N, C-alpha and C positions, 0 to 999 in steps of 0.2 A: 405516629409510629416511629421508633428509633431504629437505627442500624444495629444489627447484632454485634456484640463485642463485650469486652470486660466491663464490669461495673467501675465507675470512676473511683470508688473507694478502694477497689482491689488492684487498680493499675499503678505500677511503680512509676515514679518520676512526675506525678501530677502535683501541682501546688494547690493551695486552697483556692477554690473557685473553679477548678478544673483546667486551668491553663498549664502549659508545658514549660518546664524550666529551660532556660537557654542551654543549648547543646544537647538536649534530650530529643528523642524522636517520639512522636505519638504512638500509642499502642496499635498493633495491627487489629483491624476489624474485618469480619467476614464480608465477602462480597458475593453477590449473585449476578454474574454476568456471563454472557456467552451467546452463541447463535441460537435462534429459535428453530432454524431449519438449515440444511446445507445450502451453500451459495451455488448458483448455477455457474457452469464453466463457460466463459465467454467464447463466442464463435471466432474461428480463424479465417472466415471467408473474406473479410475485408483485407487482411494481410496478404492472402494468396492472390486476390484480384489486383492489388497494388503491385505486387512483385511481377506478375505477368505483364501488366501494363508497362512497367519500367523496362522489362526485358524486351518487349516488342519495340518500344521507343529506341532503345540502345541499338538493337539489330537494324532498325530502319535508318537511323542516323549513320551507322557504320556502312550500311549498304549504299546510301547516298554518296558518301565520300569515296567508296570503292568505285562506283560507277563514274563519278566525276574524274577520278584518277585514271581510269581506263580510257575515258573519252579524250583526255589530254594527250595520250600516247600516239 
């Protein structure tokens, strides 16, 4: 089975034997590509959990330094 497209005899720019002359581009051929079904949307749960964990860590470290600073006074 061959790809759909123009017949070699009808395509401009082809040399004998079907090769393309230097500087010419090959003729466009039809393509059948695409998705067979919609792609699922990835979950955001991992991102939200990571942001919450980083926020808790930052608040904890800041709280530690605030308590240490008040302890020194």
